[in-house]
Backbone as CSV, one residue per row, in Angstrom:
resi,resn,N_x,N_y,N_z,CA_x,CA_y,CA_z,C_x,C_y,C_z
1,MET,-34.694,127.081,130.756,-34.412,128.530,130.721,-33.760,128.961,132.018
2,ARG,-34.161,128.506,133.181,-33.526,128.903,134.426,-32.065,128.421,134.426
3,MET,-31.791,127.281,133.899,-30.406,126.785,133.863,-29.557,127.666,133.002
4,PHE,-30.037,127.994,131.836,-29.236,128.871,130.973,-29.017,130.279,131.528
5,VAL,-30.082,130.838,132.116,-29.943,132.167,132.732,-28.910,132.124,133.851
6,ALA,-28.982,131.058,134.698,-28.004,130.907,135.807,-26.583,130.868,135.325
7,VAL,-26.325,130.109,134.205,-24.995,130.006,133.689,-24.495,131.331,133.233
8,VAL,-25.346,132.080,132.496,-24.859,133.383,131.967,-24.643,134.410,133.095
9,GLU,-25.597,134.458,134.066,-25.546,135.367,135.162,-24.331,135.113,136.099
10,GLU,-24.034,133.765,136.312,-22.997,133.397,137.208,-21.606,133.496,136.410
11,GLY,-21.673,133.401,135.115,-20.412,133.473,134.348,-19.585,132.166,134.380
12,SER,-20.142,131.118,134.934,-19.446,129.862,134.978,-20.507,128.738,135.243
13,VAL,-20.207,127.506,134.790,-21.017,126.378,135.061,-20.939,126.027,136.538
14,THR,-19.750,126.114,137.138,-19.615,125.836,138.544,-20.453,126.638,139.458
15,GLY,-20.456,127.985,139.238,-21.293,128.882,140.025,-22.752,128.629,139.784
16,ALA,-23.119,128.402,138.558,-24.563,128.142,138.223,-25.003,126.803,138.906
17,ALA,-24.134,125.768,138.834,-24.563,124.504,139.395,-24.726,124.637,140.929
18,ARG,-23.868,125.404,141.513,-24.025,125.655,143.011,-25.337,126.434,143.285
19,ARG,-25.641,127.339,142.458,-26.875,128.163,142.637,-28.122,127.313,142.451
20,LEU,-28.086,126.401,141.493,-29.251,125.513,141.159,-29.289,124.261,141.982
21,HIS,-28.231,123.942,142.710,-28.190,122.751,143.516,-28.230,121.474,142.635
22,ILE,-27.518,121.470,141.530,-27.369,120.285,140.679,-25.861,120.158,140.423
23,SER,-25.544,118.983,139.782,-24.100,118.699,139.587,-23.623,119.463,138.373
24,GLN,-22.336,119.779,138.420,-21.689,120.501,137.262,-21.764,119.730,135.976
25,PRO,-21.478,118.381,135.957,-21.593,117.633,134.677,-22.997,117.684,134.139
26,ALA,-24.031,117.522,135.038,-25.410,117.578,134.531,-25.761,118.907,133.850
27,LEU,-25.268,119.949,134.477,-25.513,121.270,133.936,-24.808,121.483,132.556
28,SER,-23.578,121.063,132.508,-22.808,121.167,131.276,-23.446,120.356,130.158
29,GLN,-23.942,119.175,130.405,-24.587,118.361,129.429,-25.859,118.995,128.982
30,ALA,-26.610,119.634,129.902,-27.877,120.313,129.507,-27.649,121.446,128.628
31,MET,-26.500,122.198,128.821,-26.179,123.374,127.952,-25.790,122.891,126.542
32,VAL,-25.007,121.815,126.451,-24.689,121.204,125.192,-25.901,120.746,124.418
33,ALA,-26.822,120.080,125.144,-28.029,119.560,124.531,-28.907,120.783,124.045
34,LEU,-28.955,121.869,124.828,-29.712,123.068,124.392,-29.171,123.643,123.166
35,GLU,-27.854,123.793,123.005,-27.257,124.327,121.835,-27.529,123.422,120.643
36,ARG,-27.453,122.079,120.902,-27.697,121.129,119.837,-29.144,121.224,119.355
37,ARG,-30.049,121.366,120.292,-31.469,121.391,119.925,-31.835,122.630,119.090
38,LEU,-31.207,123.788,119.514,-31.505,125.067,118.783,-30.608,125.137,117.545
39,GLY,-29.552,124.424,117.399,-28.679,124.518,116.257,-27.894,125.801,116.309
40,LEU,-27.625,126.413,117.472,-26.915,127.615,117.641,-25.851,127.514,118.726
41,GLU,-24.774,128.308,118.545,-23.794,128.423,119.615,-24.274,129.526,120.538
42,LEU,-24.469,129.192,121.745,-25.050,130.165,122.751,-24.044,130.682,123.700
43,LEU,-22.985,129.881,123.975,-21.975,130.241,125.017,-20.558,130.051,124.501
44,VAL,-19.781,130.976,124.889,-18.312,130.957,124.557,-17.581,130.552,125.866
45,ARG,-16.845,129.523,125.781,-16.117,129.030,126.995,-14.689,129.663,127.043
46,HIS,-14.321,130.386,128.046,-13.007,130.922,128.234,-12.377,130.254,129.426
47,ARG,-11.112,130.507,129.582,-10.339,129.979,130.748,-10.889,130.591,132.033
48,THR,-11.322,131.807,131.933,-11.760,132.501,133.108,-13.342,132.376,133.353
49,GLY,-14.053,131.764,132.432,-15.463,131.633,132.615,-16.220,131.412,131.326
50,ILE,-17.422,131.866,131.364,-18.350,131.663,130.136,-19.037,133.018,129.851
51,SER,-19.132,133.331,128.560,-19.962,134.509,128.154,-20.893,134.174,127.026
52,PRO,-21.984,134.904,126.892,-22.915,134.488,125.821,-22.478,135.026,124.457
53,THR,-22.860,134.327,123.439,-22.740,134.823,122.044,-23.880,135.838,121.744
54,ASP,-23.963,136.359,120.522,-25.115,137.234,120.249,-26.347,136.449,120.343
55,ALA,-26.408,135.220,119.894,-27.633,134.466,120.018,-27.906,134.100,121.494
56,GLY,-26.867,133.912,122.282,-27.094,133.654,123.694,-27.606,134.850,124.400
57,ARG,-27.132,136.065,124.014,-27.709,137.300,124.723,-29.203,137.473,124.305
58,THR,-29.529,137.099,123.073,-30.962,137.235,122.704,-31.796,136.220,123.550
59,LEU,-31.279,135.001,123.645,-31.998,133.991,124.483,-32.113,134.419,125.905
60,LEU,-31.072,135.063,126.433,-30.985,135.480,127.802,-32.111,136.467,128.059
61,ILE,-32.220,137.526,127.177,-33.269,138.530,127.368,-34.683,137.935,127.320
62,GLU,-34.886,137.057,126.336,-36.203,136.465,126.202,-36.501,135.552,127.324
63,SER,-35.482,134.749,127.790,-35.741,133.822,128.888,-36.049,134.575,130.194
64,GLN,-35.320,135.637,130.488,-35.572,136.430,131.623,-37.015,136.999,131.675
65,ALA,-37.449,137.470,130.454,-38.806,138.005,130.373,-39.874,136.887,130.588
66,VAL,-39.622,135.709,129.982,-40.597,134.661,130.117,-40.683,134.182,131.588
67,LEU,-39.482,133.980,132.255,-39.457,133.524,133.625,-40.091,134.548,134.574
68,ALA,-39.876,135.882,134.296,-40.421,136.893,135.159,-41.987,136.876,135.048
69,ARG,-42.502,136.662,133.814,-43.894,136.591,133.561,-44.459,135.357,134.260
70,HIS,-43.751,134.272,134.167,-44.255,133.003,134.771,-44.323,133.189,136.293
71,ASP,-43.315,133.710,136.904,-43.315,133.916,138.381,-44.428,134.931,138.793
72,GLN,-44.586,135.944,137.906,-45.664,136.916,138.205,-47.038,136.263,138.186
73,ALA,-47.263,135.396,137.200,-48.554,134.654,137.077,-48.827,133.769,138.278
74,LEU,-47.801,133.084,138.760,-47.995,132.239,139.911,-48.275,133.006,141.166
75,ALA,-47.563,134.191,141.315,-47.775,135.024,142.462,-49.210,135.560,142.468
76,ALA,-49.684,135.961,141.264,-51.074,136.497,141.153,-52.143,135.452,141.570
77,LEU,-51.864,134.198,141.192,-52.809,133.140,141.518,-52.889,132.902,143.002
78,THR,-51.710,132.929,143.690,-51.697,132.645,145.145,-52.498,133.712,145.940
79,ARG,-52.780,134.885,145.344,-53.456,135.903,146.049,-54.961,135.682,146.115
80,HIS,-55.462,134.729,145.319,-56.917,134.493,145.326,-57.278,133.719,146.539
81,ASP,-58.280,134.175,147.211,-58.763,133.510,148.392,-59.925,132.554,148.006
82,THR,-59.547,131.310,147.738,-60.577,130.336,147.290,-61.042,129.403,148.431
83,THR,-62.364,129.289,148.587,-62.916,128.437,149.600,-62.743,126.983,149.185
84,GLY,-62.878,126.164,150.176,-62.837,124.706,149.909,-61.536,124.085,150.251
85,GLU,-61.499,122.761,150.238,-60.262,121.987,150.590,-59.221,122.113,149.491
86,VAL,-57.996,121.935,149.861,-56.858,121.809,148.994,-56.243,120.442,149.110
87,LEU,-56.146,119.694,148.013,-55.484,118.422,148.039,-54.127,118.603,147.464
88,ARG,-53.083,118.486,148.329,-51.737,118.666,147.877,-51.179,117.257,147.431
89,LEU,-50.869,117.220,146.086,-50.522,115.957,145.502,-49.095,115.999,145.060
90,GLY,-48.289,115.006,145.478,-46.889,114.825,145.073,-46.828,113.971,143.815
91,ILE,-46.005,114.338,142.889,-45.857,113.650,141.629,-44.358,113.446,141.291
92,PRO,-43.985,112.226,140.852,-42.609,111.992,140.418,-42.405,112.629,139.042
93,LEU,-41.168,112.565,138.536,-40.900,113.180,137.284,-41.539,112.561,136.089
94,GLU,-41.787,111.227,136.157,-42.350,110.487,135.020,-43.550,109.732,135.472
95,LEU,-44.664,109.861,134.785,-45.952,109.095,135.003,-46.571,108.748,133.740
96,PRO,-47.328,107.649,133.656,-48.073,107.393,132.406,-49.081,108.592,132.171
97,PRO,-49.118,109.042,130.947,-49.957,110.208,130.676,-51.479,109.962,130.957
98,ASP,-51.907,108.706,130.928,-53.305,108.449,131.193,-53.682,108.056,132.639
99,LEU,-52.740,108.205,133.544,-52.988,107.747,134.895,-53.824,108.704,135.669
100,LEU,-53.583,110.009,135.600,-54.289,110.977,136.502,-55.512,111.659,135.928
101,PRO,-55.679,111.790,134.588,-56.917,112.533,134.154,-58.246,111.936,134.642
102,GLY,-58.390,110.628,134.627,-59.594,109.965,135.108,-59.864,110.220,136.591
103,PRO,-58.923,109.877,137.479,-59.145,110.110,138.926,-59.387,111.588,139.253
104,LEU,-58.637,112.487,138.518,-58.889,113.964,138.846,-60.284,114.368,138.400
105,ALA,-60.684,113.814,137.271,-62.127,114.146,136.796,-63.120,113.613,137.792
106,THR,-62.862,112.421,138.334,-63.824,111.836,139.281,-63.817,112.689,140.608
107,LEU,-62.704,113.100,141.014,-62.631,113.957,142.183,-63.368,115.255,141.975
108,GLY,-63.140,115.845,140.812,-63.834,117.142,140.435,-65.337,116.984,140.411
109,ALA,-65.800,115.844,139.990,-67.268,115.649,139.903,-67.852,115.420,141.252
110,VAL,-67.168,114.653,142.141,-67.751,114.362,143.358,-67.505,115.435,144.414
111,HIS,-66.325,116.114,144.332,-65.972,117.167,145.286,-65.511,118.390,144.471
112,PRO,-66.403,119.144,143.850,-66.000,120.257,143.050,-65.342,121.388,143.875
113,GLU,-65.511,121.317,145.214,-64.907,122.390,146.040,-63.416,122.152,146.346
114,THR,-62.951,120.923,146.011,-61.563,120.588,146.275,-60.626,121.045,145.146
115,ARG,-59.636,121.759,145.467,-58.628,122.185,144.525,-57.367,121.388,144.694
116,VAL,-56.768,120.944,143.584,-55.613,120.088,143.597,-54.378,120.982,143.308
117,GLN,-53.421,120.906,144.231,-52.115,121.540,143.981,-51.066,120.431,143.885
118,ALA,-50.494,120.348,142.632,-49.516,119.278,142.382,-48.119,119.865,142.497
119,ARG,-47.199,119.057,142.954,-45.822,119.453,142.999,-44.951,118.262,142.690
120,HIS,-43.913,118.475,141.894,-42.975,117.459,141.567,-41.971,117.314,142.710
121,ALA,-41.718,116.035,143.101,-40.811,115.777,144.206,-40.342,114.292,144.149
122,SER,-39.206,114.052,144.712,-38.681,112.678,144.772,-39.494,111.869,145.773
123,THR,-39.312,110.562,145.748,-40.017,109.690,146.757,-39.649,110.055,148.183
124,ALA,-38.387,110.249,148.427,-37.969,110.584,149.787,-38.551,111.869,150.293
125,ALA,-38.559,112.859,149.384,-39.131,114.204,149.720,-40.637,114.130,149.966
126,GLN,-41.313,113.342,149.200,-42.716,113.183,149.325,-43.072,112.522,150.656
127,LEU,-42.385,111.411,150.992,-42.649,110.727,152.255,-42.399,111.598,153.459
128,GLU,-41.328,112.396,153.345,-41.074,113.329,154.405,-42.186,114.362,154.578
129,ALA,-42.640,114.863,153.433,-43.736,115.864,153.501,-45.035,115.255,153.984
130,LEU,-45.336,113.941,153.586,-46.541,113.328,154.086,-46.481,113.204,155.676
131,ARG,-45.341,112.843,156.163,-45.271,112.646,157.613,-45.206,113.983,158.371
132,SER,-44.846,115.076,157.678,-44.892,116.387,158.353,-46.120,117.161,158.045
133,ALA,-47.090,116.524,157.399,-48.451,117.114,157.034,-48.298,118.205,156.054
134,ASP,-47.264,118.189,155.188,-47.102,119.193,154.150,-47.635,118.679,152.809
135,LEU,-48.079,117.418,152.792,-48.528,116.766,151.534,-49.668,115.900,151.989
136,ASP,-50.747,115.793,151.144,-51.931,114.988,151.412,-51.901,113.585,150.747
137,VAL,-51.416,113.611,149.512,-51.261,112.276,148.778,-49.977,112.361,148.008
138,GLY,-49.251,111.217,148.037,-47.984,111.166,147.201,-48.030,110.036,146.278
139,LEU,-47.327,110.210,145.137,-47.164,109.130,144.160,-45.652,108.822,144.209
140,VAL,-45.338,107.694,144.802,-43.924,107.365,145.050,-43.539,106.048,144.438
141,ARG,-42.214,105.805,144.420,-41.643,104.625,143.756,-41.446,103.426,144.703
142,GLU,-41.722,103.596,145.939,-41.505,102.529,146.902,-42.597,102.537,147.988
143,ARG,-43.043,101.350,148.400,-44.118,101.299,149.477,-43.506,101.649,150.738
144,PRO,-44.054,102.632,151.477,-43.432,103.046,152.739,-43.634,101.950,153.845
145,ALA,-42.709,101.890,154.709,-42.791,101.029,155.878,-43.444,101.820,157.078
146,GLY,-44.067,101.045,157.974,-44.664,101.684,159.151,-46.176,101.820,159.054
147,PRO,-46.826,101.982,160.222,-48.323,102.081,160.201,-48.880,103.463,160.004
148,ASP,-47.968,104.501,159.856,-48.500,105.848,159.803,-48.982,106.245,158.415
149,LEU,-48.595,105.454,157.396,-49.051,105.749,156.020,-49.681,104.582,155.397
150,ASP,-50.764,104.793,154.673,-51.482,103.768,153.897,-50.993,103.898,152.434
151,ALA,-51.110,102.794,151.696,-50.629,102.799,150.341,-51.444,101.836,149.477
152,ILE,-51.581,102.172,148.206,-52.116,101.198,147.143,-51.196,101.315,145.980
153,LEU,-51.099,100.221,145.191,-50.346,100.178,143.976,-51.134,100.934,142.920
154,ALA,-50.582,102.011,142.357,-51.286,102.783,141.339,-51.035,102.316,139.941
155,VAL,-49.748,101.972,139.704,-49.398,101.548,138.274,-48.081,100.791,138.275
156,GLU,-48.012,99.891,137.338,-46.750,99.170,137.098,-46.329,99.478,135.633
157,GLU,-45.058,99.725,135.431,-44.542,100.036,134.137,-43.342,99.131,133.796
158,ARG,-43.356,98.477,132.693,-42.234,97.673,132.183,-41.283,98.588,131.505
159,LEU,-40.105,98.827,132.083,-39.115,99.732,131.553,-38.358,99.170,130.393
160,GLY,-38.141,100.051,129.417,-37.217,99.713,128.301,-35.995,100.584,128.394
161,VAL,-35.264,100.703,127.312,-34.071,101.557,127.314,-34.079,102.556,126.160
162,LEU,-33.493,103.695,126.444,-33.187,104.705,125.441,-31.766,104.499,125.025
163,LEU,-31.554,104.341,123.724,-30.254,103.934,123.203,-29.983,104.590,121.799
164,ALA,-28.720,105.004,121.652,-28.326,105.512,120.331,-28.521,104.378,119.274
165,ARG,-29.107,104.723,118.115,-29.424,103.724,117.128,-28.126,103.044,116.598
166,THR,-27.065,103.816,116.542,-25.801,103.212,116.057,-25.346,102.097,116.999
167,ARG,-25.571,102.357,118.302,-25.213,101.325,119.320,-26.168,100.155,119.284
168,ALA,-27.470,100.496,119.077,-28.517,99.455,119.110,-28.348,98.469,117.931
169,GLU,-27.706,98.903,116.818,-27.580,98.037,115.682,-26.882,96.707,116.019
170,SER,-26.006,96.753,116.979,-25.198,95.579,117.316,-25.854,94.729,118.435
171,VAL,-26.889,95.227,119.099,-27.485,94.520,120.262,-28.976,94.258,120.128
172,ALA,-29.629,95.004,119.268,-31.101,94.868,119.231,-31.525,93.675,118.368
173,THR,-32.597,93.029,118.709,-33.259,92.018,117.878,-34.702,92.349,117.635
174,ASP,-35.368,91.506,116.941,-36.778,91.792,116.610,-37.677,91.918,117.934
175,ARG,-37.212,91.170,119.006,-37.966,91.221,120.249,-37.549,92.316,121.186
176,GLY,-36.410,92.930,120.906,-35.925,93.966,121.816,-34.473,93.803,122.118
177,ILE,-34.050,94.224,123.252,-32.671,94.160,123.712,-32.576,93.363,125.005
178,ARG,-31.557,92.484,125.114,-31.322,91.771,126.340,-30.554,92.761,127.250
179,LEU,-30.925,92.723,128.563,-30.347,93.567,129.513,-28.835,93.364,129.578
180,ASP,-28.379,92.043,129.486,-26.966,91.779,129.618,-26.167,92.289,128.413
181,ALA,-26.856,92.627,127.285,-26.160,93.210,126.138,-25.645,94.602,126.388
182,LEU,-26.114,95.241,127.493,-25.715,96.584,127.798,-24.610,96.688,128.798
183,ALA,-23.921,95.546,129.046,-22.918,95.453,130.094,-21.776,96.450,129.965
184,ARG,-21.424,96.815,128.770,-20.300,97.700,128.569,-20.670,99.181,128.492
185,LEU,-21.947,99.508,128.698,-22.402,100.814,128.677,-22.611,101.342,130.065
186,ASP,-22.601,102.790,130.174,-22.860,103.359,131.464,-24.448,103.550,131.601
187,TRP,-24.886,103.406,132.766,-26.312,103.698,133.113,-26.449,105.088,133.563
188,VAL,-27.366,105.850,132.903,-27.697,107.239,133.372,-28.675,107.067,134.526
189,GLY,-28.100,107.064,135.717,-28.922,106.785,136.886,-29.542,108.061,137.482
190,PHE,-29.907,107.827,138.806,-30.429,108.985,139.528,-29.925,108.925,140.980
191,PRO,-30.103,109.944,141.793,-29.560,109.894,143.138,-30.246,108.824,144.037
192,ARG,-29.524,108.062,144.719,-30.082,107.039,145.568,-30.905,107.676,146.683
193,SER,-30.551,108.894,147.083,-31.247,109.634,148.187,-32.667,109.927,147.821
194,GLY,-32.940,110.002,146.454,-34.360,110.294,146.070,-35.307,109.152,146.288
195,SER,-34.841,107.937,146.174,-35.722,106.702,146.374,-34.770,105.503,146.624
196,PRO,-34.302,105.364,147.906,-33.291,104.325,148.202,-33.725,102.900,147.824
197,ALA,-34.888,102.544,148.171,-35.318,101.129,147.885,-35.394,100.842,146.383
198,TRP,-35.968,101.840,145.666,-36.037,101.613,144.189,-34.659,101.636,143.524
199,PHE,-33.828,102.479,144.043,-32.441,102.527,143.508,-31.735,101.243,143.772
200,ASP,-31.868,100.689,145.003,-31.128,99.446,145.331,-31.788,98.303,144.503
201,GLU,-33.093,98.241,144.293,-33.728,97.199,143.522,-33.116,97.228,142.060
202,LEU,-33.097,98.416,141.487,-32.614,98.625,140.088,-31.144,98.158,140.053
203,SER,-30.351,98.624,140.958,-28.861,98.319,140.957,-28.607,96.768,141.071
204,ALA,-29.417,96.093,141.919,-29.288,94.672,142.086,-29.662,93.905,140.785
205,ILE,-30.630,94.354,140.114,-31.055,93.615,138.864,-30.018,93.943,137.780
206,LEU,-29.523,95.142,137.706,-28.545,95.427,136.704,-27.257,94.607,136.933
207,ARG,-26.849,94.508,138.162,-25.623,93.718,138.458,-25.864,92.234,138.139
208,SER,-27.091,91.715,138.435,-27.344,90.351,138.171,-27.316,90.041,136.638
209,HIS,-27.368,91.024,135.813,-27.282,90.819,134.360,-25.933,91.337,133.835
210,GLY,-24.958,91.571,134.751,-23.634,91.888,134.310,-23.456,93.357,134.025
211,VAL,-24.428,94.206,134.320,-24.294,95.639,134.115,-23.869,96.341,135.351
212,ASP,-22.753,97.138,135.293,-22.269,97.852,136.466,-23.112,99.150,136.556
213,PRO,-23.861,99.280,137.672,-24.645,100.523,137.809,-23.795,101.786,137.985
214,GLY,-22.495,101.606,138.276,-21.633,102.768,138.391,-21.812,103.485,139.693
215,GLY,-21.240,104.677,139.799,-21.373,105.446,140.968,-22.730,106.138,141.078
216,GLU,-23.065,106.456,142.299,-24.400,107.094,142.497,-24.348,108.537,141.974
217,ALA,-25.463,108.938,141.283,-25.552,110.314,140.905,-25.514,111.255,142.053
218,THR,-25.093,112.463,141.776,-24.977,113.465,142.832,-26.293,113.813,143.464
219,SER,-26.353,113.857,144.792,-27.571,114.118,145.452,-28.117,115.501,145.027
220,GLY,-29.394,115.508,144.731,-29.969,116.827,144.224,-30.016,116.890,142.768
221,GLU,-29.301,116.040,142.059,-29.302,116.120,140.545,-30.596,115.492,140.030
222,GLN,-31.348,116.243,139.195,-32.580,115.761,138.641,-32.328,114.976,137.359
223,LEU,-33.113,113.939,137.147,-32.976,113.135,135.953,-33.771,113.780,134.847
224,ILE,-33.287,114.951,134.415,-34.028,115.645,133.371,-33.782,115.056,132.035
225,ALA,-34.723,115.364,131.058,-34.660,114.722,129.759,-33.430,115.151,128.978
226,GLU,-33.000,116.396,129.089,-31.798,116.874,128.401,-30.592,116.154,128.770
227,VAL,-30.456,115.853,130.115,-29.313,115.114,130.594,-29.298,113.667,130.073
228,LYS,-30.424,113.070,130.083,-30.574,111.677,129.469,-30.161,111.662,128.078
229,MET,-30.655,112.609,127.306,-30.426,112.592,125.866,-28.989,112.861,125.539
230,ALA,-28.363,113.819,126.262,-26.978,114.137,125.979,-26.072,113.000,126.209
231,ALA,-26.340,112.206,127.283,-25.459,111.076,127.623,-25.739,109.908,126.656
232,VAL,-26.987,109.683,126.349,-27.379,108.550,125.450,-26.877,108.798,124.032
233,THR,-26.943,109.966,123.521,-26.567,110.286,122.227,-25.098,109.983,121.910
234,SER,-24.283,110.061,122.954,-22.866,109.750,122.792,-22.582,108.244,122.407
235,GLY,-23.581,107.374,122.636,-23.410,105.969,122.298,-22.650,105.168,123.333
236,ARG,-22.378,105.872,124.463,-21.571,105.165,125.542,-22.420,104.935,126.741
237,ALA,-23.722,105.234,126.683,-24.583,105.154,127.844,-26.014,104.744,127.406
238,PHE,-26.794,104.271,128.353,-28.206,103.969,128.109,-29.010,104.542,129.324
239,ALA,-30.296,104.835,129.097,-31.120,105.286,130.127,-32.420,104.423,130.114
240,LEU,-32.963,104.310,131.284,-34.221,103.453,131.438,-35.382,104.403,131.247
241,ALA,-36.404,103.961,130.539,-37.597,104.766,130.259,-38.822,103.883,129.992
242,PRO,-40.031,104.316,130.351,-41.225,103.573,130.078,-41.615,103.637,128.617
243,PRO,-42.485,102.802,128.137,-42.931,102.840,126.707,-43.545,104.169,126.306
244,HIS,-44.205,104.838,127.291,-44.885,106.104,126.953,-43.998,107.279,126.992
245,TRP,-42.684,107.138,126.968,-41.758,108.191,126.985,-42.200,109.282,125.960
246,SER,-42.493,110.466,126.417,-43.122,111.407,125.491,-42.237,112.593,125.203
247,ARG,-41.043,112.654,125.882,-40.191,113.820,125.607,-39.529,113.730,124.254
248,PRO,-39.246,114.884,123.690,-38.577,114.877,122.334,-37.226,114.144,122.378
249,MET,-36.960,113.359,121.314,-35.712,112.609,121.288,-34.942,112.977,120.006
250,PRO,-33.615,113.024,120.073,-32.823,113.207,118.871,-33.154,112.134,117.820
251,ASP,-32.888,112.428,116.602,-33.183,111.495,115.462,-32.385,110.190,115.678
252,ASP,-31.207,110.244,116.326,-30.388,109.073,116.380,-30.564,108.343,117.694
253,VAL,-31.607,108.584,118.491,-31.942,107.866,119.712,-33.345,107.268,119.553
254,SER,-33.478,106.011,120.090,-34.796,105.365,120.059,-35.036,104.627,121.370
255,TRP,-36.262,104.267,121.594,-36.673,103.472,122.754,-36.775,101.996,122.291
256,TYR,-36.286,101.099,123.098,-36.298,99.662,122.830,-36.859,98.941,124.052
257,PRO,-37.668,97.903,123.853,-38.115,97.075,124.982,-36.974,96.146,125.484
258,LEU,-37.066,95.824,126.753,-36.108,94.837,127.264,-36.743,93.452,127.220
259,ILE,-35.979,92.517,126.631,-36.489,91.134,126.549,-36.661,90.522,127.889
260,GLY,-37.867,89.984,128.126,-38.152,89.364,129.399,-38.666,90.285,130.476
261,ASN,-38.694,91.597,130.135,-39.221,92.618,131.103,-38.607,92.503,132.483
262,PRO,-37.235,92.523,132.566,-36.575,92.331,133.893,-36.816,93.519,134.856
263,LEU,-37.175,94.688,134.312,-37.247,95.895,135.170,-38.712,96.410,135.169
264,VAL,-39.326,96.321,136.308,-40.733,96.769,136.450,-40.756,97.922,137.461
265,ARG,-41.148,99.044,137.082,-41.255,100.203,138.010,-42.656,100.339,138.569
266,ARG,-42.777,100.348,139.859,-44.061,100.434,140.522,-44.230,101.840,141.169
267,THR,-45.405,102.389,141.029,-45.742,103.678,141.632,-46.895,103.483,142.577
268,TRP,-46.716,103.864,143.845,-47.640,103.663,144.883,-48.339,105.021,145.222
269,ALA,-49.586,105.053,145.478,-50.337,106.161,146.015,-50.270,106.078,147.531
270,VAL,-49.860,107.048,148.219,-49.585,107.017,149.669,-50.324,108.214,150.314
271,TRP,-50.935,107.994,151.428,-51.575,109.046,152.210,-51.569,108.747,153.676
272,PRO,-51.737,109.720,154.593,-51.714,109.484,156.083,-52.792,108.488,156.501
273,ALA,-52.414,107.485,157.267,-53.353,106.463,157.667,-54.517,107.012,158.531
274,ASP,-54.201,108.087,159.215,-55.284,108.629,160.048,-56.147,109.657,159.321
275,SER,-56.044,109.822,157.972,-56.855,110.757,157.258,-58.309,110.337,157.253
276,ARG,-59.184,111.260,157.411,-60.625,110.996,157.296,-61.264,111.857,156.252
277,ARG,-60.464,112.440,155.329,-61.025,113.270,154.338,-61.675,112.428,153.188
278,ARG,-62.878,112.788,152.905,-63.634,112.016,151.890,-63.105,112.307,150.465
279,ASP,-62.610,113.520,150.231,-62.143,113.815,148.863,-60.861,112.966,148.569
280,ILE,-59.961,112.756,149.576,-58.794,111.931,149.422,-59.259,110.458,149.171
281,ALA,-60.294,110.007,149.876,-60.700,108.656,149.698,-61.278,108.447,148.223
282,VAL,-62.039,109.424,147.771,-62.569,109.407,146.376,-61.455,109.376,145.376
283,PHE,-60.395,110.211,145.549,-59.312,110.210,144.609,-58.514,108.870,144.591
284,VAL,-58.281,108.359,145.783,-57.552,107.141,145.937,-58.321,105.936,145.341
285,ASP,-59.642,105.931,145.589,-60.441,104.852,144.987,-60.439,104.955,143.463
286,ALA,-60.503,106.166,142.927,-60.490,106.329,141.497,-59.154,105.883,140.902
287,LEU,-58.047,106.163,141.604,-56.765,105.704,141.173,-56.695,104.162,141.181
288,GLN,-57.280,103.520,142.162,-57.246,102.078,142.246,-58.080,101.496,141.130
289,ASN,-59.233,102.142,140.806,-60.098,101.638,139.716,-59.360,101.825,138.392
290,GLU,-58.611,102.893,138.236,-57.854,103.141,136.998,-56.848,102.066,136.804
291,SER,-56.126,101.745,137.904,-55.090,100.733,137.888,-55.702,99.361,137.519
292,ALA,-56.860,99.033,138.081,-57.492,97.752,137.838,-57.934,97.621,136.349
293,THR,-58.204,98.757,135.673,-58.611,98.648,134.316,-57.442,98.653,133.328
294,GLY,-56.198,98.667,133.897,-55.056,98.539,132.996,-54.392,99.818,132.630
295,ALA,-54.572,100.890,133.423,-53.904,102.151,133.068,-52.468,102.057,133.243
């Protein structure tokens, strides 16, 4: 909704992309995906800019109302003076749906006075926030170096691919898809700045299987589901995703396992090494127990 509102208010994709701090191609693809999902033409493209259709004006009014109410609700909540500790938890864009409920329930049972504030952020942003004391626990894609942060492995995920079914017909087998069969397709990647070590590991494995990882995504561009789907639906690209991918997919896109599981994504729980907070220790221990039972 914020992306659509920005495009209409700015009158151009370029201006909206600058305002939202994302790349212009990503925003254009998201608008196309939005129109396809709703089955309506929302925007009219002119040489001088963009204007909304009648349907687009309706969506604009409704979106502005929803966003205003959302922001009002958040502002109202922040005015409550609640006693007890706050555990600020960093979360990446994708996590197994069964990873956090158990540890959070354990934390709530042992330390009911602790409130959890979750925020989505990249690995690099979380590590910076941990070191500046703006975050208490982070869930990141690479194990940090140095003695100032402690870490445990929270979960491992064997990544598969999101692929247009028309494209998969020529490369898929009963066991899945070989990574080298994707050599002629583009990878819908993510900015290296968000997680340099994980990006480099992925790129190296792709190259070793004959897949060109291509240019780095624009810094600040989020790997949102709409962008993935718009690129994959064209049949010229693939995206990596875990088996539990829960976002809506077009009818002509499916998830396929990679034969041999060449790509394994690891998520680490990280916290300051000098922390003496018992609620953090309880939460981390519960995460470790969840991982040990196969979450």
